[in-house]
Every structure is written in C-alpha cells, then in structure tokens.
C-alpha positions as CSV (number, residue, x, y, z in Angstrom):
1,M,0.0,0.0,0.0
2,T,3.0,2.3,0.6
3,G,4.1,1.7,-2.9
4,Q,0.6,2.2,-4.2
5,L,0.3,5.5,-2.5
6,V,3.4,6.9,-4.2
7,N,2.7,5.2,-7.5
8,L,-0.9,6.5,-7.7
9,L,0.1,10.0,-6.9
10,G,2.5,10.0,-9.9
11,D,-0.1,8.3,-12.1
12,W,-2.7,11.0,-11.5
13,M,-0.1,13.6,-12.2
14,Q,0.7,12.0,-15.5
15,Q,-2.9,11.6,-16.5
16,T,-3.6,15.2,-15.8
17,A,-0.4,16.3,-17.7
18,Q,-1.2,14.0,-20.6
19,A,-4.7,15.4,-21.1
20,W,-3.4,18.9,-20.9
21,V,-0.5,18.4,-23.4
22,V,-2.9,16.8,-25.9
23,W,-5.3,19.7,-25.6
24,E,-2.4,22.2,-26.0
25,I,-1.2,20.4,-29.2
26,T,-4.7,20.0,-30.9
27,H,-7.3,22.1,-29.1
28,K,-9.8,19.4,-30.2
29,A,-12.0,17.3,-27.9
30,T,-11.9,14.6,-30.6
31,A,-8.1,14.2,-29.9
32,L,-8.9,13.8,-26.1
33,G,-11.4,11.1,-27.1
34,I,-8.9,9.3,-29.2
35,V,-6.3,9.2,-26.4
36,A,-9.0,7.9,-24.0
37,F,-10.1,5.3,-26.6
38,L,-6.5,4.0,-27.1
39,S,-5.9,3.9,-23.4
40,Q,-9.0,1.8,-22.7
41,I,-9.5,-0.4,-25.7
42,P,-6.8,-2.9,-24.5
43,F,-9.2,-3.8,-21.6
44,F,-11.6,-5.1,-24.3
45,I,-9.0,-6.6,-26.7
46,F,-7.1,-8.5,-24.1
47,G,-10.0,-9.1,-21.7
48,P,-10.2,-12.9,-22.4
49,W,-6.5,-13.4,-21.5
50,V,-5.5,-11.0,-18.8
51,G,-7.4,-12.8,-16.0
52,V,-6.3,-16.3,-17.1
53,F,-2.7,-15.0,-17.4
54,A,-2.9,-13.6,-13.8
55,D,-4.4,-16.9,-12.5
56,R,-1.8,-19.0,-14.2
57,Y,1.4,-17.2,-13.5
58,D,3.2,-15.6,-10.6
59,K,1.3,-12.4,-9.9
60,K,4.3,-10.7,-8.3
61,R,6.4,-11.2,-11.4
62,I,3.6,-9.9,-13.6
63,L,3.3,-6.7,-11.5
64,L,7.1,-6.2,-11.7
65,I,7.1,-6.5,-15.5
66,T,4.1,-4.2,-16.0
67,Q,5.4,-1.6,-13.6
68,I,8.8,-1.4,-15.3
69,L,7.2,-1.1,-18.7
70,A,5.0,1.7,-17.4
71,M,8.0,3.5,-16.0
72,I,9.8,3.3,-19.3
73,F,6.8,4.8,-21.2
74,A,6.6,7.6,-18.6
75,F,10.3,8.5,-19.2
76,I,9.8,8.4,-23.0
77,M,7.0,10.9,-22.7
78,A,9.0,13.1,-20.4
79,F,12.0,13.0,-22.8
80,L,9.9,13.8,-25.9
81,I,8.4,16.8,-24.1
82,Q,11.7,18.0,-22.6
83,T,13.3,18.0,-26.1
84,N,10.3,19.6,-27.9
85,Q,9.9,16.5,-30.1
86,L,6.4,15.4,-28.9
87,M,3.8,15.0,-31.5
88,V,0.2,13.9,-31.0
89,W,0.8,10.5,-32.7
90,H,3.5,9.8,-30.1
91,V,0.9,10.2,-27.4
92,Y,-1.5,7.9,-29.3
93,I,1.0,5.1,-29.5
94,L,2.2,5.5,-25.9
95,A,-1.4,5.7,-24.7
96,F,-2.2,2.3,-26.4
97,L,1.0,0.7,-25.1
98,L,0.4,2.0,-21.5
99,G,-3.3,0.9,-21.8
100,T,-2.2,-2.6,-22.7
101,V,0.3,-2.8,-19.7
102,T,-2.4,-1.3,-17.4
103,A,-5.0,-4.0,-18.5
104,F,-2.6,-6.7,-17.2
105,N,-1.5,-4.7,-14.2
106,V,-4.9,-3.8,-12.8
107,T,-6.4,-7.2,-13.1
108,T,-3.3,-8.9,-11.5
109,E,-3.1,-6.2,-8.8
110,Q,-6.7,-6.7,-7.7
111,A,-6.2,-10.5,-7.4
112,F,-2.8,-10.0,-5.7
113,I,-4.2,-7.7,-3.1
114,S,-7.0,-10.2,-2.3
115,E,-4.4,-13.0,-1.9
116,L,-2.3,-10.9,0.5
117,A,-5.3,-9.8,2.6
118,G,-6.8,-13.3,2.9
119,P,-10.5,-14.4,2.4
120,G,-11.9,-12.6,5.4
121,N,-10.3,-9.3,4.5
122,I,-11.0,-8.9,0.8
123,K,-13.5,-6.0,1.1
124,K,-11.3,-4.2,3.6
125,A,-8.3,-4.4,1.3
126,I,-10.2,-3.3,-1.8
127,A,-11.8,-0.4,0.2
128,L,-8.3,0.7,1.4
129,N,-6.9,0.4,-2.0
130,N,-9.7,2.5,-3.5
131,S,-9.4,5.0,-0.7
132,L,-5.7,5.5,-1.6
133,N,-6.7,5.9,-5.3
134,Q,-9.1,8.7,-4.4
135,L,-6.8,10.3,-2.0
136,T,-4.1,10.6,-4.6
137,R,-6.7,11.7,-7.1
138,L,-7.3,14.6,-4.8
139,A,-3.6,15.6,-4.6
140,G,-2.1,14.4,-7.8
141,P,-4.0,16.6,-10.3
142,A,-3.6,19.7,-8.1
143,I,0.2,19.1,-8.0
144,A,0.3,18.5,-11.7
145,G,-1.6,21.7,-12.4
146,W,0.8,23.7,-10.3
147,L,3.8,22.1,-11.9
148,I,2.5,22.7,-15.4
149,A,1.8,26.3,-14.7
150,T,5.3,26.9,-13.1
151,T,7.7,24.5,-14.8
152,G,5.9,22.8,-17.8
153,T,4.4,19.4,-18.5
154,A,7.5,17.3,-18.6
155,I,8.1,17.3,-14.9
156,S,4.9,15.4,-14.2
157,F,6.0,12.5,-16.4
158,W,9.5,12.4,-14.8
159,C,7.8,12.3,-11.3
160,N,5.5,9.5,-12.4
161,G,8.5,7.4,-13.6
162,I,10.3,7.9,-10.3
163,S,7.1,7.0,-8.4
164,I,6.8,3.8,-10.3
165,L,10.4,2.9,-9.5
166,F,9.6,3.3,-5.8
167,S,6.6,1.0,-6.3
168,V,8.8,-1.6,-8.0
169,I,11.1,-1.6,-4.9
170,C,8.1,-2.1,-2.6
171,I,6.8,-5.0,-4.8
172,V,10.2,-6.7,-4.6
173,M,10.1,-6.6,-0.8
174,I,6.8,-8.5,-0.7
175,P,7.2,-12.3,-0.4
176,S,5.8,-14.0,-3.5
177,T,2.4,-15.8,-3.0
178,G,3.6,-18.4,-5.5
179,R,2.3,-19.5,-8.9
180,N,-1.2,-20.8,-9.3
181,K,-1.4,-24.2,-10.9
182,E,-3.9,-24.2,-13.7
183,K,-4.9,-26.9,-16.2
184,A,-3.3,-26.4,-19.6
185,E,-6.4,-25.1,-21.3
186,S,-6.8,-22.3,-23.8
187,G,-7.1,-18.8,-22.5
188,L,-10.5,-18.4,-24.2
189,K,-11.8,-21.6,-22.7
190,Q,-10.8,-20.5,-19.2
191,F,-12.2,-17.1,-19.8
192,R,-15.5,-18.7,-20.8
193,E,-15.5,-20.5,-17.4
194,G,-15.4,-17.1,-15.8
195,L,-18.2,-15.7,-17.9
196,N,-20.3,-18.8,-17.1
197,F,-19.8,-18.2,-13.4
198,L,-20.7,-14.6,-13.9
199,H,-23.9,-15.6,-15.8
200,N,-25.1,-17.6,-12.8
201,Q,-24.6,-14.7,-10.4
202,K,-27.8,-12.7,-11.0
203,L,-27.1,-10.0,-8.4
204,L,-23.6,-9.4,-9.7
205,R,-24.8,-9.2,-13.3
206,L,-27.4,-6.5,-12.5
207,I,-24.9,-4.4,-10.4
208,I,-22.4,-4.6,-13.3
209,L,-25.1,-3.3,-15.6
210,F,-25.4,-0.1,-13.4
211,A,-21.7,0.2,-13.3
212,A,-21.6,0.0,-17.1
213,I,-24.0,3.0,-17.3
214,Q,-21.8,5.0,-14.9
215,T,-18.7,4.1,-16.8
216,F,-20.1,4.7,-20.3
217,F,-21.7,8.1,-19.6
218,G,-20.0,9.4,-16.4
219,M,-16.4,8.6,-17.1
220,S,-16.7,10.1,-20.6
221,I,-17.2,13.5,-19.0
222,V,-13.8,13.4,-17.3
223,Q,-12.0,13.4,-20.7
224,L,-13.7,16.7,-21.6
225,L,-12.4,18.5,-18.5
226,P,-9.3,20.0,-20.1
227,A,-11.5,21.6,-22.8
228,F,-14.2,22.6,-20.3
229,S,-11.5,24.3,-18.1
230,T,-10.2,26.5,-20.8
231,M,-13.1,27.1,-23.1
232,V,-16.0,27.4,-20.6
233,L,-14.3,28.4,-17.4
234,K,-11.5,30.4,-19.2
235,G,-9.0,28.8,-16.8
236,T,-5.5,27.2,-16.9
237,A,-3.9,23.9,-16.0
238,K,-4.4,24.9,-12.3
239,T,-8.2,25.0,-13.0
240,L,-8.1,21.5,-14.5
241,G,-6.2,20.2,-11.5
242,A,-8.6,21.8,-9.0
243,I,-11.6,20.3,-10.8
244,I,-10.2,16.8,-11.0
245,G,-9.0,17.1,-7.4
246,A,-12.5,18.1,-6.2
247,A,-13.8,14.9,-7.9
248,G,-11.1,12.9,-6.0
249,A,-12.2,14.5,-2.8
250,G,-15.8,13.5,-3.4
251,S,-14.8,10.0,-4.2
252,L,-12.8,9.7,-1.1
253,V,-15.6,11.0,1.1
254,G,-18.0,8.7,-0.7
255,I,-15.9,5.6,0.0
256,V,-15.1,6.4,3.6
257,F,-18.4,7.9,4.8
258,V,-21.2,7.2,2.3
259,L,-20.4,3.6,1.3
260,P,-21.1,2.1,4.8
261,F,-24.7,3.4,4.6
262,V,-25.1,2.1,1.0
263,Q,-24.0,-1.3,2.1
264,R,-26.8,-1.5,4.7
265,I,-29.4,-1.3,2.0
266,K,-30.9,-4.8,1.5
267,R,-31.5,-4.2,-2.2
268,P,-28.0,-3.5,-3.7
269,C,-29.4,-2.8,-7.1
270,L,-31.6,0.0,-5.7
271,A,-28.6,1.4,-3.8
272,V,-26.2,1.3,-6.7
273,G,-28.8,2.6,-9.2
274,G,-29.6,5.5,-6.9
275,A,-26.0,6.4,-6.8
276,V,-25.8,6.5,-10.6
277,I,-28.9,8.8,-10.7
278,W,-27.3,11.0,-8.0
279,A,-24.2,11.3,-10.1
280,G,-26.2,12.0,-13.3
281,F,-28.1,14.8,-11.6
282,W,-24.9,16.6,-10.6
283,Y,-23.3,16.1,-14.0
284,I,-26.3,17.9,-15.5
285,L,-25.7,20.8,-13.0
286,F,-22.0,20.7,-13.9
287,S,-22.9,21.4,-17.6
288,F,-24.3,24.8,-16.5
289,A,-21.3,25.8,-14.4
290,T,-19.6,29.0,-15.4
291,T,-17.3,29.5,-12.4
292,Q,-14.5,27.2,-11.0
293,G,-16.2,27.1,-7.6
294,I,-19.5,25.8,-8.9
295,A,-17.7,23.3,-11.2
296,M,-15.7,21.9,-8.3
297,L,-18.8,21.6,-6.1
298,C,-20.7,19.7,-8.9
299,Q,-17.7,17.3,-9.4
300,F,-17.4,16.7,-5.7
301,M,-21.1,15.9,-5.3
302,A,-21.2,13.7,-8.4
303,S,-18.2,11.7,-7.2
304,L,-19.9,10.9,-3.9
305,G,-22.2,8.6,-5.8
306,A,-19.9,7.5,-8.7
307,S,-17.3,6.1,-6.3
308,N,-19.7,3.8,-4.6
309,V,-20.9,2.3,-7.9
310,L,-17.5,0.9,-8.9
311,T,-16.2,0.2,-5.4
312,L,-19.2,-1.9,-4.5
313,S,-19.2,-3.7,-7.9
314,I,-15.6,-4.7,-7.7
315,G,-15.9,-5.8,-4.1
316,L,-18.9,-8.0,-4.8
317,A,-17.2,-9.4,-7.9
318,Q,-14.3,-10.7,-5.8
319,E,-16.2,-11.7,-2.7
320,L,-18.6,-13.9,-4.7
321,T,-15.8,-15.6,-6.6
322,P,-13.7,-18.6,-5.7
323,A,-9.9,-17.8,-5.4
324,N,-9.0,-19.8,-8.5
325,L,-11.5,-17.8,-10.7
326,R,-11.0,-14.4,-9.1
327,A,-8.6,-12.9,-11.6
328,R,-10.8,-14.2,-14.5
329,I,-13.9,-12.6,-13.0
330,V,-12.1,-9.3,-12.5
331,S,-10.9,-9.4,-16.1
332,A,-14.4,-10.1,-17.3
333,F,-15.7,-7.2,-15.1
334,M,-13.0,-4.9,-16.6
335,M,-13.8,-6.1,-20.1
336,I,-17.5,-5.4,-19.8
337,I,-17.1,-2.1,-17.9
338,F,-14.1,-0.6,-19.6
339,G,-14.7,-2.2,-22.9
340,L,-17.6,0.1,-23.4
341,Q,-15.6,3.2,-22.4
342,P,-13.4,3.5,-25.6
343,I,-16.5,3.7,-27.8
344,A,-18.0,6.3,-25.4
345,S,-14.8,8.3,-25.3
346,F,-14.5,8.6,-29.1
347,L,-18.2,9.4,-29.6
348,V,-18.4,12.0,-26.8
349,G,-15.2,13.7,-27.9
350,K,-16.4,13.9,-31.5
351,S,-19.9,15.1,-30.5
352,A,-18.4,17.7,-28.2
353,D,-16.6,19.2,-31.2
354,L,-19.8,19.2,-33.2
355,F,-22.4,20.2,-30.6
356,G,-20.5,21.8,-27.7
357,I,-18.8,20.6,-24.5
358,S,-21.5,21.7,-22.0
359,R,-24.3,20.2,-24.1
360,M,-22.6,16.8,-24.3
361,M,-22.2,16.8,-20.5
362,W,-25.9,17.6,-20.1
363,I,-26.8,14.8,-22.5
364,N,-24.6,12.3,-20.7
365,G,-26.0,13.2,-17.3
366,S,-29.6,12.9,-18.6
367,L,-29.0,9.5,-20.2
368,M,-27.6,8.2,-16.9
369,I,-30.8,9.2,-15.1
370,L,-33.0,7.9,-17.9
371,F,-31.5,4.4,-18.4
372,T,-31.0,3.8,-14.7
373,G,-34.5,4.9,-13.9
374,L,-36.0,2.6,-16.5
375,L,-34.1,-0.4,-15.1
376,L,-35.2,0.5,-11.5
377,V,-38.9,0.4,-12.4
378,I,-38.6,-3.2,-13.6
379,P,-40.0,-5.1,-10.6
380,R,-37.7,-8.2,-11.2
381,L,-34.6,-6.0,-10.8
382,Y,-36.0,-3.9,-8.0
383,N,-36.8,-6.9,-5.8
384,I,-33.5,-8.7,-6.1
385,K,-31.7,-8.9,-2.8
386,S,-28.2,-9.7,-2.0
387,S,-27.4,-13.3,-1.4
388,I,-24.4,-12.4,0.8
389,K,-23.8,-10.3,3.9
390,I,-22.1,-7.1,3.0
391,P,-20.2,-5.9,6.0
392,V,-19.9,-2.2,7.0
393,I,-16.3,-1.1,6.3
394,R,-16.2,2.5,7.5
395,N,-14.4,1.7,10.8
396,Q,-12.2,-0.8,9.1
397,I,-10.9,1.9,6.7
398,I,-10.4,4.6,9.3
399,G,-9.0,2.3,11.9
C-alpha cells in the first residue's frame, strides 16, 4: 500500500499532464477522445486473456514487469516533451501501449491484493486500495496543475516514472504468493468459465449493468475537463487540477463515509442505481457551471455517488468468486465495464466538437438518469436482494 500511495500519486499527475498536453497540441475534444479510446480499448482486446494470465502465472512477477514497462513509457513521454519533439501521434502510440500494460496490471493487482489480505479481509483491502486511489486523485492533479503552470508538463512524467520505481522496490520486498497451478487449457476456454460463473450470479450481473452505465456516460465526462476548463471556465492547468482534485475528494468522502450506509441497504441494485442517478443529476448541473467554484462543487457531489458504484461492484465481484477464478472474473468485469468506455470516449469527444462541450455533458447526465430509472422500475430488478452479507467497512478503513 505504501508503494501504491506513491505510484498512484504519480499516475494521477501523468494523467492530468497528458490530457493537458494533448489539448495544447490539438485544441480538439476529438483528440482527447482518441487518447482515451486508445488507453481503454486494451481492456476489451485482451480481456479474455489477462485474467487467465494472472491466474496461471506468478502475480508478483507480472506486476514487476508491467510496472517497469509503465516506468519506461513515462520516461519516454518526459524526454519527448523535454526535447520539444512530442507530436500527437507519439501520445496515441504510448497511450495504447500503456493501456495494454495497465490492463494486465490492474487485473493482476486486484487479485494479488486479495491474496495478500486473505479471504476474510478482501473487502477491507479493496476499500483501502480504492481510498488510496481517491486520496491521490485529490492531490495528484492539483500538484500537476501547479507544476504545469510553473515549470511545464515534462516534470509530471518524470515524477511518475520515479514514483513507479519506488513502487517496484516495494513489490520486490513483498514475499511471493507463488504461482497458481492451472490446467493447460486455452485462454478463451478458461475465460468462458469465468463468464459462465458470472452468468449464474444474478445480483452481480445487475450491479455490473449499473456500473456500465456509470462508466459509459459518467467517465466520458472526465476526458472533456481540459476543454471545459479552458473554453468554458477560461482557466488554466491549475483550474483543471482543481476540478479533478474536487472529484477525487468527493470519491474519497463517498468511499469512507457514504459507502457504509449504502451497504446497509438490502437491495444493492436499488442502492447502486440510486448512486448512478445522483451522479447524473450533478453532471447535469455541472454542464451549466460558469465558475470554478460551482464546477468543483458539482464534481465533488457527483463523485460521492460515482465512487460507490465501482467500489461496491468490484468488491462483490471478488467476494462472490472462488480464489481460482477471481482474476478471471475481475478481467471479465473490466472487459465489460471498460470495454464500453473506448466507444463512449470517441463518440463523446467527436460530439463535443460538433455540438458543444457543455451540451454533451448535459446529455450524458440525462441519459444516466433515464436508463437507470428505466431499469429500476422493472420489478424483477428492484426486488432482487443480496445473497451475501455485505459488512460495513467504515471503521475498518479509518482504523
């Protein structure tokens, strides 16, 4: 977790700087959408294999390899910016390569954390990991915005590379959990086993559907923030960092203080669906924002709900799954959720150039409310209750 804290801080700095440098080069929301598309499409392309790969081989070794590759990519970006050689196609290629590495890293990391924590502590470990993610999301973009305004964009990439090096050292210090022994079957066949298990988990399928709505429409709004910060709010990189930081603060508060109340609701579909509607409502208000303060408030409030959707979904996905299938279920989850995101990223970016940034944010928020509302009024979905006991994790996180 110490390595994660440093690594995630650098990662959020790089994400903010990368979005800003693409916007500076092109001044087109379509380009932001293409970068997001290339970053996320590997989750869909490699979805059938990443979970099987993590289940079959030593997870510690996979994490070391993926982290070292991510560090190399960060240093390449920093060098290209530092020497004034960066072109938008460089960002496209590196975004795809980093997305491929991330697809393997994220799936392996989730399963590795669960192994380290043990069966009785999976939800606590995931909640702690997500809390770190949101804490660094609060600080990382703000630091990146300040650095961009004072020293330029390259420093954020150098910092991320160094933070990954620190994470690699921490991973080396962790005793290996050993290699999982799997039957010599094809990756696709083993992936289908994971999908068949997912098909038989009715509650999990429905919650993933709500998570897909949040991801498709809600996360697409994030890629437009550089354009929104400059064109609508007339701000700078500091403005972008402040808005993303406000969203991170909302997510952190949502996980630590709101999630325990959500978990007490006996109908998880109603709880998660309500969180999606909450987020959609604040995204609509965000589309009308004309000042930085209002924009930060809307992002904070929207993230209170959005964070619970994905945190609860991932936690259920692992808690309902046997250890030998866990990485495969996580990869199926990532493929379904994030496999939709590349399409949304491209469509939203292109539409923002055609119809306007604020209008697309309003449309996305409205569709989140509409589709989720339609699903909630279906009695069969509304009445489904959890088949497991979901413990309250607030005190476990804080303590």
